[in-house]
PDB file with one MODEL, atoms N, CA, C and O in Angstrom:
MODEL        1
ATOM      1  N   MET A   1      20.541 -17.463   2.650  1.00  0.00           N
ATOM      2  CA  MET A   1      20.891 -16.057   2.674  1.00  0.00           C
ATOM      3  C   MET A   1      19.680 -15.257   3.165  1.00  0.00           C
ATOM      4  O   MET A   1      18.570 -15.444   2.667  1.00  0.00           O
ATOM      5  N   ARG A   2      19.884 -14.401   4.102  1.00  0.00           N
ATOM      6  CA  ARG A   2      18.800 -13.609   4.664  1.00  0.00           C
ATOM      7  C   ARG A   2      18.484 -12.417   3.777  1.00  0.00           C
ATOM      8  O   ARG A   2      19.354 -11.826   3.137  1.00  0.00           O
ATOM      9  N   ARG A   3      17.191 -12.092   3.769  1.00  0.00           N
ATOM     10  CA  ARG A   3      16.800 -10.870   3.067  1.00  0.00           C
ATOM     11  C   ARG A   3      16.936  -9.700   4.020  1.00  0.00           C
ATOM     12  O   ARG A   3      16.579  -9.799   5.194  1.00  0.00           O
ATOM     13  N   GLN A   4      17.443  -8.614   3.524  1.00  0.00           N
ATOM     14  CA  GLN A   4      17.547  -7.428   4.364  1.00  0.00           C
ATOM     15  C   GLN A   4      16.163  -6.801   4.506  1.00  0.00           C
ATOM     16  O   GLN A   4      15.311  -6.937   3.629  1.00  0.00           O
ATOM     17  N   LYS A   5      15.959  -6.118   5.618  1.00  0.00           N
ATOM     18  CA  LYS A   5      14.690  -5.429   5.814  1.00  0.00           C
ATOM     19  C   LYS A   5      14.576  -4.301   4.800  1.00  0.00           C
ATOM     20  O   LYS A   5      15.547  -3.617   4.476  1.00  0.00           O
ATOM     21  N   ARG A   6      13.357  -4.135   4.313  1.00  0.00           N
ATOM     22  CA  ARG A   6      13.135  -3.056   3.365  1.00  0.00           C
ATOM     23  C   ARG A   6      13.104  -1.711   4.077  1.00  0.00           C
ATOM     24  O   ARG A   6      12.934  -1.634   5.294  1.00  0.00           O
ATOM     25  N   ASP A   7      13.266  -0.693   3.317  1.00  0.00           N
ATOM     26  CA  ASP A   7      13.159   0.661   3.821  1.00  0.00           C
ATOM     27  C   ASP A   7      11.763   0.858   4.423  1.00  0.00           C
ATOM     28  O   ASP A   7      10.784   0.365   3.862  1.00  0.00           O
ATOM     29  N   MET A   8      11.652   1.557   5.533  1.00  0.00           N
ATOM     30  CA  MET A   8      10.369   1.742   6.211  1.00  0.00           C
ATOM     31  C   MET A   8       9.357   2.477   5.339  1.00  0.00           C
ATOM     32  O   MET A   8       8.162   2.190   5.404  1.00  0.00           O
ATOM     33  N   THR A   9       9.825   3.425   4.520  1.00  0.00           N
ATOM     34  CA  THR A   9       8.882   4.139   3.658  1.00  0.00           C
ATOM     35  C   THR A   9       8.336   3.221   2.573  1.00  0.00           C
ATOM     36  O   THR A   9       7.161   3.315   2.219  1.00  0.00           O
ATOM     37  N   GLU A  10       9.174   2.335   2.042  1.00  0.00           N
ATOM     38  CA  GLU A  10       8.730   1.380   1.030  1.00  0.00           C
ATOM     39  C   GLU A  10       7.710   0.409   1.631  1.00  0.00           C
ATOM     40  O   GLU A  10       6.702   0.078   1.006  1.00  0.00           O
ATOM     41  N   ARG A  11       7.990  -0.033   2.838  1.00  0.00           N
ATOM     42  CA  ARG A  11       7.075  -0.947   3.533  1.00  0.00           C
ATOM     43  C   ARG A  11       5.744  -0.251   3.838  1.00  0.00           C
ATOM     44  O   ARG A  11       4.681  -0.853   3.686  1.00  0.00           O
ATOM     45  N   ALA A  12       5.801   0.999   4.262  1.00  0.00           N
ATOM     46  CA  ALA A  12       4.577   1.748   4.555  1.00  0.00           C
ATOM     47  C   ALA A  12       3.735   1.912   3.290  1.00  0.00           C
ATOM     48  O   ALA A  12       2.514   1.766   3.336  1.00  0.00           O
ATOM     49  N   PHE A  13       4.378   2.214   2.163  1.00  0.00           N
ATOM     50  CA  PHE A  13       3.656   2.345   0.898  1.00  0.00           C
ATOM     51  C   PHE A  13       2.967   1.028   0.538  1.00  0.00           C
ATOM     52  O   PHE A  13       1.797   1.013   0.157  1.00  0.00           O
ATOM     53  N   SER A  14       3.700  -0.067   0.661  1.00  0.00           N
ATOM     54  CA  SER A  14       3.165  -1.377   0.323  1.00  0.00           C
ATOM     55  C   SER A  14       1.976  -1.742   1.201  1.00  0.00           C
ATOM     56  O   SER A  14       0.958  -2.225   0.706  1.00  0.00           O
ATOM     57  N   LYS A  15       2.105  -1.511   2.506  1.00  0.00           N
ATOM     58  CA  LYS A  15       1.005  -1.817   3.423  1.00  0.00           C
ATOM     59  C   LYS A  15      -0.192  -0.904   3.168  1.00  0.00           C
ATOM     60  O   LYS A  15      -1.339  -1.342   3.269  1.00  0.00           O
ATOM     61  N   GLY A  16       0.064   0.347   2.841  1.00  0.00           N
ATOM     62  CA  GLY A  16      -1.011   1.270   2.500  1.00  0.00           C
ATOM     63  C   GLY A  16      -1.723   0.852   1.224  1.00  0.00           C
ATOM     64  O   GLY A  16      -2.947   0.946   1.127  1.00  0.00           O
ATOM     65  N   TYR A  17      -0.952   0.391   0.246  1.00  0.00           N
ATOM     66  CA  TYR A  17      -1.538  -0.089  -1.004  1.00  0.00           C
ATOM     67  C   TYR A  17      -2.435  -1.290  -0.741  1.00  0.00           C
ATOM     68  O   TYR A  17      -3.541  -1.374  -1.276  1.00  0.00           O
ATOM     69  N   GLN A  18      -1.964  -2.208   0.074  1.00  0.00           N
ATOM     70  CA  GLN A  18      -2.768  -3.387   0.400  1.00  0.00           C
ATOM     71  C   GLN A  18      -4.060  -2.984   1.097  1.00  0.00           C
ATOM     72  O   GLN A  18      -5.124  -3.529   0.804  1.00  0.00           O
ATOM     73  N   ALA A  19      -3.965  -2.029   2.019  1.00  0.00           N
ATOM     74  CA  ALA A  19      -5.156  -1.571   2.739  1.00  0.00           C
ATOM     75  C   ALA A  19      -6.137  -0.900   1.789  1.00  0.00           C
ATOM     76  O   ALA A  19      -7.342  -1.137   1.870  1.00  0.00           O
ATOM     77  N   GLY A  20      -5.636  -0.075   0.900  1.00  0.00           N
ATOM     78  CA  GLY A  20      -6.505   0.621  -0.053  1.00  0.00           C
ATOM     79  C   GLY A  20      -7.150  -0.311  -1.056  1.00  0.00           C
ATOM     80  O   GLY A  20      -8.320  -0.144  -1.401  1.00  0.00           O
ATOM     81  N   SER A  21      -6.400  -1.286  -1.523  1.00  0.00           N
ATOM     82  CA  SER A  21      -6.934  -2.193  -2.539  1.00  0.00           C
ATOM     83  C   SER A  21      -7.948  -3.173  -1.963  1.00  0.00           C
ATOM     84  O   SER A  21      -8.722  -3.774  -2.709  1.00  0.00           O
ATOM     85  N   THR A  22      -7.949  -3.339  -0.633  1.00  0.00           N
ATOM     86  CA  THR A  22      -8.945  -4.205  -0.013  1.00  0.00           C
ATOM     87  C   THR A  22     -10.131  -3.424   0.528  1.00  0.00           C
ATOM     88  O   THR A  22     -11.051  -4.004   1.104  1.00  0.00           O
ATOM     89  N   GLY A  23     -10.110  -2.097   0.341  1.00  0.00           N
ATOM     90  CA  GLY A  23     -11.263  -1.283   0.713  1.00  0.00           C
ATOM     91  C   GLY A  23     -11.254  -0.761   2.141  1.00  0.00           C
ATOM     92  O   GLY A  23     -12.270  -0.254   2.617  1.00  0.00           O
ATOM     93  N   ARG A  24     -10.133  -0.874   2.829  1.00  0.00           N
ATOM     94  CA  ARG A  24     -10.080  -0.364   4.196  1.00  0.00           C
ATOM     95  C   ARG A  24     -10.065   1.161   4.202  1.00  0.00           C
ATOM     96  O   ARG A  24      -9.656   1.794   3.229  1.00  0.00           O
ATOM     97  N   ASN A  25     -10.510   1.729   5.292  1.00  0.00           N
ATOM     98  CA  ASN A  25     -10.585   3.172   5.460  1.00  0.00           C
ATOM     99  C   ASN A  25      -9.187   3.749   5.686  1.00  0.00           C
ATOM    100  O   ASN A  25      -8.344   3.110   6.314  1.00  0.00           O
ATOM    101  N   LYS A  26      -8.944   4.953   5.176  1.00  0.00           N
ATOM    102  CA  LYS A  26      -7.621   5.560   5.357  1.00  0.00           C
ATOM    103  C   LYS A  26      -7.361   5.962   6.800  1.00  0.00           C
ATOM    104  O   LYS A  26      -6.215   6.209   7.174  1.00  0.00           O
ATOM    105  N   GLU A  27      -8.403   6.030   7.614  1.00  0.00           N
ATOM    106  CA  GLU A  27      -8.233   6.354   9.026  1.00  0.00           C
ATOM    107  C   GLU A  27      -7.555   5.224   9.802  1.00  0.00           C
ATOM    108  O   GLU A  27      -7.183   5.404  10.962  1.00  0.00           O
ATOM    109  N   THR A  28      -7.394   4.059   9.165  1.00  0.00           N
ATOM    110  CA  THR A  28      -6.739   2.935   9.830  1.00  0.00           C
ATOM    111  C   THR A  28      -5.221   2.999   9.713  1.00  0.00           C
ATOM    112  O   THR A  28      -4.533   2.054  10.097  1.00  0.00           O
ATOM    113  N   CYS A  29      -4.698   4.089   9.193  1.00  0.00           N
ATOM    114  CA  CYS A  29      -3.246   4.248   9.056  1.00  0.00           C
ATOM    115  C   CYS A  29      -2.591   4.131  10.432  1.00  0.00           C
ATOM    116  O   CYS A  29      -2.945   4.874  11.347  1.00  0.00           O
ATOM    117  N   PRO A  30      -1.644   3.210  10.588  1.00  0.00           N
ATOM    118  CA  PRO A  30      -1.026   2.995  11.901  1.00  0.00           C
ATOM    119  C   PRO A  30       0.125   3.950  12.219  1.00  0.00           C
ATOM    120  O   PRO A  30       0.693   3.883  13.309  1.00  0.00           O
ATOM    121  N   HIS A  31       0.471   4.823  11.298  1.00  0.00           N
ATOM    122  CA  HIS A  31       1.656   5.675  11.470  1.00  0.00           C
ATOM    123  C   HIS A  31       1.281   7.100  11.855  1.00  0.00           C
ATOM    124  O   HIS A  31       0.271   7.644  11.409  1.00  0.00           O
ATOM    125  N   GLU A  32       2.119   7.679  12.687  1.00  0.00           N
ATOM    126  CA  GLU A  32       1.936   9.073  13.071  1.00  0.00           C
ATOM    127  C   GLU A  32       3.056   9.951  12.528  1.00  0.00           C
ATOM    128  O   GLU A  32       2.905  11.169  12.429  1.00  0.00           O
ATOM    129  N   ASN A  33       4.171   9.336  12.180  1.00  0.00           N
ATOM    130  CA  ASN A  33       5.318  10.048  11.616  1.00  0.00           C
ATOM    131  C   ASN A  33       4.939  10.640  10.268  1.00  0.00           C
ATOM    132  O   ASN A  33       4.308   9.961   9.458  1.00  0.00           O
ATOM    133  N   GLY A  34       5.304  11.878  10.011  1.00  0.00           N
ATOM    134  CA  GLY A  34       4.920  12.587   8.796  1.00  0.00           C
ATOM    135  C   GLY A  34       5.294  11.889   7.494  1.00  0.00           C
ATOM    136  O   GLY A  34       4.430  11.665   6.646  1.00  0.00           O
ATOM    137  N   ASP A  35       6.575  11.541   7.321  1.00  0.00           N
ATOM    138  CA  ASP A  35       7.026  10.951   6.060  1.00  0.00           C
ATOM    139  C   ASP A  35       6.475   9.542   5.859  1.00  0.00           C
ATOM    140  O   ASP A  35       6.011   9.201   4.771  1.00  0.00           O
ATOM    141  N   ILE A  36       6.528   8.740   6.893  1.00  0.00           N
ATOM    142  CA  ILE A  36       6.045   7.361   6.767  1.00  0.00           C
ATOM    143  C   ILE A  36       4.531   7.353   6.589  1.00  0.00           C
ATOM    144  O   ILE A  36       4.001   6.572   5.798  1.00  0.00           O
ATOM    145  N   ARG A  37       3.834   8.219   7.322  1.00  0.00           N
ATOM    146  CA  ARG A  37       2.376   8.333   7.171  1.00  0.00           C
ATOM    147  C   ARG A  37       2.023   8.766   5.750  1.00  0.00           C
ATOM    148  O   ARG A  37       1.082   8.244   5.152  1.00  0.00           O
ATOM    149  N   GLN A  38       2.775   9.714   5.216  1.00  0.00           N
ATOM    150  CA  GLN A  38       2.511  10.195   3.860  1.00  0.00           C
ATOM    151  C   GLN A  38       2.687   9.079   2.840  1.00  0.00           C
ATOM    152  O   GLN A  38       1.894   8.966   1.906  1.00  0.00           O
ATOM    153  N   GLN A  39       3.710   8.257   3.006  1.00  0.00           N
ATOM    154  CA  GLN A  39       3.927   7.135   2.093  1.00  0.00           C
ATOM    155  C   GLN A  39       2.793   6.120   2.200  1.00  0.00           C
ATOM    156  O   GLN A  39       2.341   5.584   1.188  1.00  0.00           O
ATOM    157  N   TRP A  40       2.334   5.857   3.422  1.00  0.00           N
ATOM    158  CA  TRP A  40       1.218   4.921   3.616  1.00  0.00           C
ATOM    159  C   TRP A  40      -0.021   5.453   2.912  1.00  0.00           C
ATOM    160  O   TRP A  40      -0.710   4.703   2.221  1.00  0.00           O
ATOM    161  N   LEU A  41      -0.314   6.753   3.082  1.00  0.00           N
ATOM    162  CA  LEU A  41      -1.492   7.347   2.459  1.00  0.00           C
ATOM    163  C   LEU A  41      -1.375   7.374   0.933  1.00  0.00           C
ATOM    164  O   LEU A  41      -2.367   7.199   0.225  1.00  0.00           O
ATOM    165  N   THR A  42      -0.168   7.591   0.438  1.00  0.00           N
ATOM    166  CA  THR A  42       0.045   7.558  -1.009  1.00  0.00           C
ATOM    167  C   THR A  42      -0.229   6.155  -1.549  1.00  0.00           C
ATOM    168  O   THR A  42      -0.881   6.001  -2.581  1.00  0.00           O
ATOM    169  N   GLY A  43       0.264   5.143  -0.857  1.00  0.00           N
ATOM    170  CA  GLY A  43      -0.021   3.764  -1.250  1.00  0.00           C
ATOM    171  C   GLY A  43      -1.500   3.456  -1.148  1.00  0.00           C
ATOM    172  O   GLY A  43      -2.055   2.777  -2.012  1.00  0.00           O
ATOM    173  N   TRP A  44      -2.150   3.953  -0.093  1.00  0.00           N
ATOM    174  CA  TRP A  44      -3.587   3.741   0.093  1.00  0.00           C
ATOM    175  C   TRP A  44      -4.377   4.335  -1.071  1.00  0.00           C
ATOM    176  O   TRP A  44      -5.277   3.691  -1.610  1.00  0.00           O
ATOM    177  N   ARG A  45      -4.034   5.569  -1.457  1.00  0.00           N
ATOM    178  CA  ARG A  45      -4.729   6.224  -2.580  1.00  0.00           C
ATOM    179  C   ARG A  45      -4.564   5.428  -3.876  1.00  0.00           C
ATOM    180  O   ARG A  45      -5.524   5.236  -4.622  1.00  0.00           O
ATOM    181  N   GLU A  46      -3.351   4.971  -4.131  1.00  0.00           N
ATOM    182  CA  GLU A  46      -3.109   4.189  -5.346  1.00  0.00           C
ATOM    183  C   GLU A  46      -3.865   2.859  -5.299  1.00  0.00           C
ATOM    184  O   GLU A  46      -4.406   2.411  -6.310  1.00  0.00           O
ATOM    185  N   GLY A  47      -3.898   2.236  -4.130  1.00  0.00           N
ATOM    186  CA  GLY A  47      -4.645   0.994  -3.964  1.00  0.00           C
ATOM    187  C   GLY A  47      -6.135   1.191  -4.185  1.00  0.00           C
ATOM    188  O   GLY A  47      -6.782   0.364  -4.828  1.00  0.00           O
ATOM    189  N   ARG A  48      -6.687   2.286  -3.655  1.00  0.00           N
ATOM    190  CA  ARG A  48      -8.110   2.585  -3.852  1.00  0.00           C
ATOM    191  C   ARG A  48      -8.405   2.837  -5.332  1.00  0.00           C
ATOM    192  O   ARG A  48      -9.406   2.359  -5.866  1.00  0.00           O
ATOM    193  N   THR A  49      -7.536   3.581  -5.974  1.00  0.00           N
ATOM    194  CA  THR A  49      -7.717   3.859  -7.399  1.00  0.00           C
ATOM    195  C   THR A  49      -7.715   2.562  -8.197  1.00  0.00           C
ATOM    196  O   THR A  49      -8.553   2.367  -9.078  1.00  0.00           O
ATOM    197  N   ASP A  50      -6.776   1.678  -7.889  1.00  0.00           N
ATOM    198  CA  ASP A  50      -6.718   0.401  -8.592  1.00  0.00           C
ATOM    199  C   ASP A  50      -7.959  -0.437  -8.314  1.00  0.00           C
ATOM    200  O   ASP A  50      -8.450  -1.131  -9.204  1.00  0.00           O
ATOM    201  N   GLN A  51      -8.471  -0.377  -7.083  1.00  0.00           N
ATOM    202  CA  GLN A  51      -9.690  -1.116  -6.770  1.00  0.00           C
ATOM    203  C   GLN A  51     -10.857  -0.568  -7.587  1.00  0.00           C
ATOM    204  O   GLN A  51     -11.640  -1.337  -8.144  1.00  0.00           O
ATOM    205  N   TRP A  52     -10.976   0.744  -7.660  1.00  0.00           N
ATOM    206  CA  TRP A  52     -12.061   1.352  -8.420  1.00  0.00           C
ATOM    207  C   TRP A  52     -11.938   1.046  -9.909  1.00  0.00           C
ATOM    208  O   TRP A  52     -12.945   0.939 -10.608  1.00  0.00           O
ATOM    209  N   ASP A  53     -10.701   0.905 -10.397  1.00  0.00           N
ATOM    210  CA  ASP A  53     -10.472   0.597 -11.807  1.00  0.00           C
ATOM    211  C   ASP A  53     -10.588  -0.890 -12.111  1.00  0.00           C
ATOM    212  O   ASP A  53     -10.451  -1.297 -13.265  1.00  0.00           O
ATOM    213  N   GLY A  54     -10.837  -1.698 -11.097  1.00  0.00           N
ATOM    214  CA  GLY A  54     -11.057  -3.123 -11.319  1.00  0.00           C
ATOM    215  C   GLY A  54      -9.838  -4.001 -11.178  1.00  0.00           C
ATOM    216  O   GLY A  54      -9.881  -5.176 -11.543  1.00  0.00           O
ATOM    217  N   TYR A  55      -8.754  -3.464 -10.659  1.00  0.00           N
ATOM    218  CA  TYR A  55      -7.547  -4.272 -10.467  1.00  0.00           C
ATOM    219  C   TYR A  55      -7.588  -4.963  -9.101  1.00  0.00           C
ATOM    220  O   TYR A  55      -6.757  -4.690  -8.235  1.00  0.00           O
ATOM    221  N   THR A  56      -8.549  -5.845  -8.919  1.00  0.00           N
ATOM    222  CA  THR A  56      -8.655  -6.584  -7.665  1.00  0.00           C
ATOM    223  C   THR A  56      -8.548  -8.072  -7.977  1.00  0.00           C
ATOM    224  O   THR A  56      -8.768  -8.497  -9.111  1.00  0.00           O
ATOM    225  N   GLY A  57      -8.212  -8.848  -6.968  1.00  0.00           N
ATOM    226  CA  GLY A  57      -8.092 -10.286  -7.156  1.00  0.00           C
ATOM    227  C   GLY A  57      -6.965 -10.642  -8.096  1.00  0.00           C
ATOM    228  O   GLY A  57      -5.871 -10.084  -8.000  1.00  0.00           O
ATOM    229  N   VAL A  58      -7.215 -11.550  -8.989  1.00  0.00           N
ATOM    230  CA  VAL A  58      -6.191 -12.054  -9.910  1.00  0.00           C
ATOM    231  C   VAL A  58      -5.718 -10.962 -10.861  1.00  0.00           C
ATOM    232  O   VAL A  58      -4.543 -10.939 -11.227  1.00  0.00           O
ATOM    233  N   SER A  59      -6.603 -10.059 -11.268  1.00  0.00           N
ATOM    234  CA  SER A  59      -6.200  -9.019 -12.222  1.00  0.00           C
ATOM    235  C   SER A  59      -5.269  -7.982 -11.611  1.00  0.00           C
ATOM    236  O   SER A  59      -4.654  -7.206 -12.343  1.00  0.00           O
ATOM    237  N   GLY A  60      -5.150  -7.951 -10.283  1.00  0.00           N
ATOM    238  CA  GLY A  60      -4.291  -6.976  -9.633  1.00  0.00           C
ATOM    239  C   GLY A  60      -2.973  -7.529  -9.139  1.00  0.00           C
ATOM    240  O   GLY A  60      -2.176  -6.794  -8.555  1.00  0.00           O
ATOM    241  N   ILE A  61      -2.726  -8.808  -9.360  1.00  0.00           N
ATOM    242  CA  ILE A  61      -1.494  -9.413  -8.845  1.00  0.00           C
ATOM    243  C   ILE A  61      -0.263  -8.739  -9.417  1.00  0.00           C
ATOM    244  O   ILE A  61       0.703  -8.513  -8.689  1.00  0.00           O
ATOM    245  N   HIS A  62      -0.270  -8.415 -10.691  1.00  0.00           N
ATOM    246  CA  HIS A  62       0.904  -7.787 -11.279  1.00  0.00           C
ATOM    247  C   HIS A  62       1.183  -6.422 -10.664  1.00  0.00           C
ATOM    248  O   HIS A  62       2.337  -5.993 -10.631  1.00  0.00           O
ATOM    249  N   LYS A  63       0.164  -5.734 -10.181  1.00  0.00           N
ATOM    250  CA  LYS A  63       0.363  -4.450  -9.522  1.00  0.00           C
ATOM    251  C   LYS A  63       1.026  -4.624  -8.164  1.00  0.00           C
ATOM    252  O   LYS A  63       1.848  -3.795  -7.774  1.00  0.00           O
ATOM    253  N   MET A  64       0.688  -5.683  -7.435  1.00  0.00           N
ATOM    254  CA  MET A  64       1.243  -5.925  -6.112  1.00  0.00           C
ATOM    255  C   MET A  64       2.739  -6.215  -6.187  1.00  0.00           C
ATOM    256  O   MET A  64       3.495  -5.816  -5.302  1.00  0.00           O
ATOM    257  N   GLU A  65       3.162  -6.899  -7.226  1.00  0.00           N
ATOM    258  CA  GLU A  65       4.571  -7.257  -7.362  1.00  0.00           C
ATOM    259  C   GLU A  65       5.440  -6.050  -7.649  1.00  0.00           C
ATOM    260  O   GLU A  65       6.636  -6.070  -7.359  1.00  0.00           O
ATOM    261  N   MET A  66       4.865  -5.001  -8.210  1.00  0.00           N
ATOM    262  CA  MET A  66       5.620  -3.806  -8.531  1.00  0.00           C
ATOM    263  C   MET A  66       5.942  -2.990  -7.290  1.00  0.00           C
ATOM    264  O   MET A  66       6.890  -2.204  -7.313  1.00  0.00           O
ATOM    265  N   HIS A  67       5.193  -3.147  -6.215  1.00  0.00           N
ATOM    266  CA  HIS A  67       5.367  -2.311  -5.026  1.00  0.00           C
ATOM    267  C   HIS A  67       6.154  -2.989  -3.989  1.00  0.00           C
ATOM    268  O   HIS A  67       6.391  -2.421  -2.923  1.00  0.00           O
TER     269      HIS A  67
ENDMDL
END
């Protein structure tokens, strides 16, 4: 059974979270569209916050599954 593609905003948030949690700069956002870009940046901010709070590596796996 095939998995359906996720909503683009959900995917943008997830990719932004991954970028933020690995320490990448927010200027690397690949989106120019307002709504999708905003979701990516929101995910990036949450990822950065989690990185600063120590949710990296094994301790952050449970956070990745939620997004």
